[in-house]
C-alpha positions as CSV (number, residue, x, y, z in Angstrom):
1,X,24.6,-18.6,-34.0
2,X,22.0,-20.3,-32.0
3,X,20.2,-18.2,-29.3
4,X,21.7,-18.9,-25.9
5,X,19.5,-21.0,-23.6
6,X,17.4,-19.0,-21.3
7,X,17.7,-15.7,-23.3
8,X,14.6,-13.7,-23.5
9,X,13.2,-13.3,-27.0
10,X,12.6,-9.6,-28.0
11,X,8.9,-8.8,-28.6
12,X,8.0,-5.7,-30.6
13,X,5.7,-3.5,-28.4
14,X,4.4,-0.1,-28.7
15,X,6.1,2.5,-26.6
16,X,3.2,2.5,-24.0
17,X,3.1,-1.3,-23.9
18,X,6.9,-1.4,-23.3
19,X,6.6,1.2,-20.6
20,X,3.9,-0.8,-18.8
21,X,5.9,-4.0,-19.3
22,X,9.0,-2.5,-17.6
23,X,7.0,-1.0,-14.7
24,X,5.2,-4.3,-14.2
25,X,8.6,-6.1,-14.1
26,X,9.8,-3.5,-11.6
27,X,6.8,-4.0,-9.4
28,X,7.3,-7.7,-9.4
29,X,11.0,-7.3,-8.4
30,X,9.9,-4.7,-5.8
31,X,8.1,-7.6,-4.1
32,X,11.4,-9.4,-3.4
33,X,13.9,-6.4,-2.7
34,X,14.1,-2.8,-1.8
35,X,13.5,-0.1,-4.4
36,X,17.2,0.9,-4.3
37,X,18.2,-2.7,-5.0
38,X,16.2,-3.1,-8.2
39,X,18.6,-3.9,-11.0
40,X,18.1,-1.9,-14.3
41,X,20.2,-4.5,-16.1
42,X,18.0,-7.4,-14.8
43,X,14.8,-5.6,-15.7
44,X,16.1,-4.9,-19.2
45,X,17.2,-8.6,-19.7
46,X,13.7,-9.8,-18.5
47,X,12.1,-7.5,-21.0
48,X,14.4,-8.6,-23.8
49,X,15.8,-5.2,-24.5
50,X,19.1,-3.5,-24.0
51,X,19.9,-1.5,-20.8
52,X,20.3,1.6,-22.8
53,X,16.9,1.2,-24.4
54,X,15.3,1.2,-21.0
55,X,16.5,4.7,-20.6
56,X,14.6,5.7,-23.6
57,X,11.4,5.2,-21.7
58,X,12.7,6.5,-18.4
59,X,15.4,9.3,-18.5
60,X,17.0,8.2,-15.3
61,X,17.0,5.2,-12.8
62,X,15.2,7.5,-10.4
63,X,12.4,8.2,-12.9
64,X,12.0,4.4,-13.3
65,X,11.9,3.9,-9.5
66,X,9.3,6.6,-9.1
67,X,7.1,4.9,-11.7
68,X,7.5,1.6,-10.0
69,X,6.6,2.9,-6.5
70,X,3.7,4.8,-7.9
71,X,2.3,1.6,-9.5
72,X,2.9,-0.4,-6.5
73,X,1.0,2.2,-4.4
74,X,-1.8,2.1,-6.9
75,X,-2.0,-1.7,-6.5
76,X,-2.0,-1.4,-2.7
77,X,-4.9,1.1,-2.9
78,X,-6.9,-1.2,-5.2
79,X,-6.2,-4.1,-2.8
80,X,-7.7,-2.2,0.3
81,X,-10.7,-0.6,-1.6
82,X,-13.6,-1.4,0.7
83,X,-16.3,-4.0,-0.1
84,X,-19.6,-1.9,-0.1
85,X,-21.8,-5.0,0.5
86,X,-20.2,-5.4,4.0
87,X,-21.2,-3.6,7.2
88,X,-18.8,-0.8,8.4
89,X,-16.9,-3.0,10.9
90,X,-16.7,-6.1,8.6
91,X,-15.6,-3.6,5.9
92,X,-12.7,-2.4,8.1
93,X,-11.7,-6.0,8.9
94,X,-11.7,-6.9,5.3
95,X,-9.7,-4.0,4.0
96,X,-7.2,-4.0,6.8
97,X,-6.8,-7.8,6.3
98,X,-6.1,-7.2,2.7
99,X,-3.5,-4.5,3.7
100,X,-1.8,-6.9,5.9
101,X,-1.8,-9.5,3.1
102,X,-0.3,-7.1,0.7
103,X,2.6,-5.9,3.0
104,X,3.2,-9.5,3.9
105,X,3.6,-10.4,0.2
106,X,5.9,-7.3,-0.3
107,X,7.6,-7.1,3.0
108,X,11.1,-6.3,1.7
109,X,9.9,-3.2,-0.2
110,X,7.5,-2.3,2.6
111,X,10.3,-2.3,5.2
112,X,12.6,-0.3,2.9
113,X,10.1,2.4,1.9
114,X,9.1,3.0,5.5
115,X,12.5,2.6,7.3
116,X,15.2,2.3,4.6
117,X,17.2,5.0,2.9
118,X,14.4,5.6,0.5
119,X,12.0,6.5,3.3
120,X,13.7,10.0,3.4
121,X,14.0,10.4,-0.3
122,X,12.6,13.8,-1.3
123,X,11.1,12.2,-4.4
124,X,9.7,9.0,-3.0
125,X,8.4,10.4,0.3
126,X,5.6,12.5,-1.2
127,X,4.4,9.3,-3.0
128,X,4.2,7.5,0.3
129,X,2.5,10.3,2.1
130,X,-0.1,10.7,-0.8
131,X,-1.0,7.0,-0.3
132,X,-1.4,7.5,3.3
133,X,-3.9,10.4,2.7
134,X,-5.8,8.4,0.1
135,X,-6.2,5.5,2.6
136,X,-7.5,8.0,5.2
137,X,-9.9,9.4,2.6
138,X,-11.1,5.9,1.7
139,X,-11.9,5.2,5.3
140,X,-13.6,8.5,6.0
141,X,-15.8,8.1,2.9
142,X,-17.3,4.9,4.5
143,X,-18.0,6.6,7.9
144,X,-21.4,5.7,9.1
145,X,-22.3,9.3,10.0
146,X,-21.5,12.6,8.2
147,X,-18.2,14.3,9.4
148,X,-18.9,17.8,10.6
149,X,-16.5,20.3,8.8
150,X,-15.4,21.9,12.0
151,X,-14.3,18.6,13.4
152,X,-12.6,17.3,10.1
153,X,-9.0,18.8,10.9
154,X,-9.0,17.1,14.3
155,X,-10.2,13.9,12.8
156,X,-7.6,14.0,9.9
157,X,-4.8,14.6,12.4
158,X,-5.9,11.7,14.5
159,X,-6.2,9.5,11.5
160,X,-2.7,10.3,10.4
161,X,-1.5,9.2,13.9
162,X,-3.5,6.0,13.4
163,X,-1.9,5.2,10.0
164,X,1.5,5.8,11.7
165,X,0.4,3.3,14.4
166,X,-0.6,0.7,11.7
167,X,2.6,1.1,9.9
168,X,4.9,0.8,13.1
169,X,2.8,-2.1,14.4
170,X,2.8,-3.9,11.0
171,X,6.5,-3.4,10.7
172,X,7.1,-4.9,14.1
173,X,4.8,-7.8,13.3
174,X,6.6,-8.5,10.0
175,X,9.9,-8.7,11.8
176,X,8.7,-10.7,14.9
177,X,5.3,-12.0,14.4
178,X,4.5,-12.1,18.2
179,X,0.8,-12.6,17.4
180,X,-1.2,-14.3,14.6
181,X,-2.4,-12.5,11.6
182,X,-6.0,-12.5,12.6
183,X,-5.1,-11.0,16.1
184,X,-3.1,-8.3,14.3
185,X,-6.1,-7.3,12.2
186,X,-8.3,-7.2,15.2
187,X,-5.8,-5.0,17.0
188,X,-5.7,-2.6,14.1
189,X,-9.4,-2.4,13.7
190,X,-10.0,-2.1,17.5
191,X,-7.5,0.7,17.7
192,X,-9.4,2.8,15.1
193,X,-12.7,2.3,17.0
194,X,-11.0,3.3,20.3
195,X,-9.6,6.4,18.6
196,X,-13.0,7.4,17.3
197,X,-14.2,7.9,20.9
198,X,-11.6,10.6,21.4
199,X,-11.9,12.2,17.9
200,X,-15.6,12.3,17.2
201,X,-18.4,11.2,19.6
202,X,-21.0,10.9,16.9
203,X,-18.8,8.6,14.9
204,X,-17.9,6.6,18.0
205,X,-21.5,6.1,18.8
206,X,-22.4,4.9,15.3
207,X,-19.4,2.5,15.3
208,X,-20.6,1.2,18.7
209,X,-24.1,0.6,17.3
210,X,-22.5,-1.2,14.3
211,X,-20.5,-3.3,16.7
212,X,-23.7,-4.4,18.6
213,X,-25.5,-5.1,15.4
214,X,-22.6,-7.2,14.1
215,X,-22.3,-9.2,17.3
216,X,-26.1,-9.8,17.3
217,X,-26.0,-11.1,13.7
218,X,-23.3,-13.7,14.6
């Protein structure tokens, strides 16, 4: 019997290659729909395997979802990794700009992970929280002055609040787009600079000098 038109030809892969393929297909689908709406049947069809075989690589649908979200978070972190050739404020603009680009490309999953049913999932929530902490760590690693240990808890708490501000502001922007993309990025960067004045005077002073230097260079 001739193969039906449009059917996917099965390709023999190693177990690790197949697992990577399935996760990659899941991440691609995650860009178009919420994690809870990802279809195991569709993923298996795209991979050219049976639905049952997918569960050979992931014991449950939830295990597959966790793997997909973990990979999506890793891709987000890679996207926002700072460019060390830039000055500190330009670096912030660049990283936050790429963050906005990523969530724009993946708005359905972003909205669902932060406000949908999965936002309170006891399994998925730790992955999201871990990503938030890594983003904070990335930013603080590029701070223009050393962070005193006795001020670090206050700074970390304030930064978690800033991440929440970024998420809520970006969610609203995705739904309504009341301002342009560049204005959104400026708002998010400026909010961090303003917060620095309340959290760490030395950091705020360094950022102020960087702002003057960047303005003079233009």
